C-alpha positions in Angstrom: 315.7 44.3 -91.1 312.7 43.0 -89.1 310.9 45.4 -86.9 311.2 43.0 -83.9 314.6 41.3 -84.2 315.1 38.0 -82.5 317.7 38.1 -79.8 320.7 36.0 -80.9 321.3 32.8 -78.8 324.5 34.2 -77.4 322.9 37.5 -76.3 323.6 38.7 -72.7 320.0 38.0 -71.8 320.4 34.2 -72.5 321.7 32.4 -69.4 325.0 30.7 -69.9 324.3 27.0 -70.4 320.6 27.7 -70.5 317.9 26.9 -73.0 317.1 29.6 -75.4 313.4 28.8 -75.6 313.0 28.9 -71.8 314.9 32.1 -71.6 312.7 33.7 -74.2 309.5 32.5 -72.5 310.7 33.9 -69.2 311.6 37.2 -71.0 308.0 37.3 -72.2 306.6 36.8 -68.7 308.8 39.6 -67.4 307.5 41.9 -70.1 304.3 42.4 -68.1 304.4 45.5 -65.8 302.3 46.6 -62.8 300.1 49.0 -64.7 299.3 46.5 -67.5 295.7 45.2 -67.7 296.5 43.4 -71.0 299.1 43.6 -73.7 298.6 43.0 -77.5 300.8 40.5 -79.4 302.7 43.4 -81.0 303.3 45.1 -77.6 304.7 41.8 -76.2 306.9 41.3 -79.2 308.2 44.9 -78.9 309.0 44.5 -75.2 310.6 41.1 -75.5 312.4 42.0 -78.7 311.1 38.9 -80.4 309.3 38.4 -83.7 305.5 38.0 -83.3 305.4 34.5 -84.7 307.9 33.4 -82.0 305.9 35.2 -79.3 302.7 33.5 -80.5 304.2 30.1 -80.1 305.6 30.9 -76.6 302.2 32.3 -75.6 300.5 29.0 -76.5 302.8 27.1 -74.3 302.6 29.6 -71.4 298.8 29.6 -71.7 298.7 25.8 -71.7 300.3 25.8 -68.2 298.2 28.7 -66.9 301.0 31.4 -66.9 299.3 33.5 -69.5 295.6 34.0 -70.4 294.1 35.5 -73.5 291.3 38.0 -72.8 288.2 38.5 -74.8 289.5 41.6 -76.4 292.5 39.7 -77.9 295.0 41.0 -75.4 297.2 38.9 -73.1 297.6 39.0 -69.3 299.3 36.9 -66.6 297.4 33.8 -65.6 296.6 32.1 -62.3 299.7 29.9 -62.4 301.8 33.1 -61.9 299.8 34.0 -58.8 300.3 30.5 -57.5 304.1 30.7 -57.9 304.0 34.0 -56.0 302.0 32.4 -53.1 304.5 29.6 -52.9 307.4 32.1 -53.0 305.9 34.2 -50.2 305.2 31.2 -48.0 308.8 30.1 -48.3 310.5 33.5 -48.2 312.8 34.3 -45.2 313.5 38.0 -44.8 316.8 37.4 -43.1 318.1 35.3 -45.9 317.5 38.2 -48.3 318.5 41.1 -46.1 321.8 39.9 -44.5 323.7 39.2 -47.8 322.7 42.6 -49.1 323.9 44.3 -45.9 327.1 42.3 -45.9 327.9 43.4 -49.4 327.0 47.0 -48.6 329.3 47.0 -45.6 332.1 45.3 -47.5 331.8 47.8 -50.4 331.7 51.0 -48.2 333.6 49.8 -45.1 330.8 51.3 -43.0 328.0 49.8 -40.9 324.9 48.7 -42.7 321.5 48.1 -41.0 317.9 47.3 -41.9 315.3 49.3 -39.9 311.6 48.7 -39.5 309.0 50.6 -37.7 307.9 49.4 -34.3 305.2 51.7 -32.9 306.8 55.1 -32.3 310.3 53.8 -32.7 312.4 52.1 -35.3 313.9 48.7 -34.7 317.3 47.8 -35.9 316.2 44.4 -37.2 319.5 43.4 -38.9 323.0 44.9 -38.8 326.4 44.3 -40.2 329.2 46.3 -38.5 331.9 48.2 -40.2 335.4 46.7 -40.0 336.8 50.1 -39.1 337.8 50.6 -35.4 335.6 53.7 -35.0 331.9 53.0 -35.5 328.5 53.9 -33.9 327.4 51.5 -31.2 324.0 50.5 -32.5 323.2 46.8 -32.5 320.5 44.5 -33.9 317.5 44.6 -31.5 318.1 48.3 -30.5 315.1 50.7 -30.6 316.0 54.1 -32.0 313.9 57.3 -32.3 311.5 57.3 -35.2 311.6 61.1 -35.7 315.4 61.4 -35.8 318.1 59.8 -38.0 317.9 59.1 -41.7 316.3 55.7 -41.1 313.5 57.2 -39.2 313.1 60.0 -41.8 312.7 57.4 -44.6 310.2 55.2 -42.6 308.0 58.2 -41.9 308.3 59.8 -45.3 307.3 56.7 -47.2 304.5 56.0 -44.8 303.0 59.3 -45.8 304.1 61.6 -43.0 303.1 65.2 -44.1 305.6 68.1 -44.1 308.2 69.7 -46.4 311.1 67.6 -45.0 309.3 64.4 -45.7 308.2 65.7 -49.2 311.9 66.2 -50.0 312.8 62.6 -48.9 310.0 61.2 -51.0 311.0 63.3 -54.0 314.7 62.3 -53.7 314.0 58.7 -52.9 316.4 58.6 -49.9 317.5 60.5 -46.8 321.2 61.6 -46.2 322.7 63.6 -43.5 326.4 64.5 -43.1 325.6 65.3 -39.4 322.8 63.2 -37.9 320.0 64.9 -35.9 320.1 61.8 -33.7 323.8 62.2 -32.8 326.1 65.0 -34.1 329.0 62.6 -34.1 327.2 60.4 -36.7 326.2 60.6 -40.3 323.8 58.4 -42.2 322.2 57.5 -45.5 318.9 55.6 -45.8 316.7 54.3 -48.6 313.3 52.6 -48.6 312.5 48.9 -49.3 309.1 47.9 -50.7 307.3 44.6 -51.3 305.2 43.3 -54.2 302.2 45.2 -52.9 304.1 48.4 -52.8 304.1 48.5 -49.0 307.1 49.8 -47.2 309.0 47.0 -45.6 311.9 48.9 -44.0 314.9 51.1 -44.7 318.4 50.2 -45.6 320.7 52.5 -43.6 324.4 53.1 -43.8 325.9 54.8 -40.7 329.4 56.2 -40.1 331.2 58.7 -37.9 330.5 62.2 -39.3 334.1 62.7 -40.4 333.9 59.7 -42.7 330.6 60.8 -44.5 330.8 60.7 -48.2 328.0 61.5 -50.7 329.5 58.8 -53.0 327.8 56.2 -50.8 324.3 57.5 -51.6 323.9 55.6 -54.9 325.4 52.5 -53.3 322.8 52.6 -50.6 320.0 53.2 -53.0 321.2 50.2 -55.1 321.2 48.0 -52.1 317.6 49.1 -51.2 316.5 48.5 -54.8 318.1 45.1 -54.8 316.1 44.2 -51.7 312.9 45.6 -53.2 313.3 43.4 -56.2 314.0 40.3 -54.0 310.7 41.1 -52.3 309.0 41.3 -55.7 308.6 45.0 -55.5 308.9 47.9 -57.9 312.0 50.0 -57.4 310.1 53.1 -58.5 306.8 52.8 -56.6 306.2 56.5 -56.4 307.3 57.3 -60.0 304.7 59.2 -62.1 
């Protein structure tokens, strides 16, 4: 059995109706990670699960179009064409188009209200919101300014902007903030998780709010999943603070 088995054409990673060679080339591009200054041929083959001879042919095509470059030490790195695509993506990106579908899916899945909060001075702004279909909900609306130092959304924004203190250390360590009884309003509960962009900058917080009596810890991983999804859409790393 070869050390680096070629993925079969019908593997889950190959898009239905797609072209195997293209899928393999894109798999190779996504093998590069944030901390990589350069990867050897064997490292790329290992990560992409392709035999080195296939990887070498793919690298030749990718290098021809500027998506990969070969360094003087024999390792490979992303090329200038990858940066150009990112610039085009950023220029055409609309935050609302990314955020609202994620909030809509989160609200539909949990039946609670989903919001996206950003910092605005000493407050947090409810930039986008999708209301719960339930008759009893909190009354926040898109455009509202809420306290930055109270509520799970504020805790996340402060924590991942580096606010010192044990409570914020705990939020950073956990990767989210959850409160069965909110310190903003005792009738409310909330769960929030951070969203980052490709430069590892905090872009906002996904927040799920509900009446305190409807709070459920089972929603924590769902909120984190939504925040991770948005982070990926922004080109970010879902584990920016991981060791």
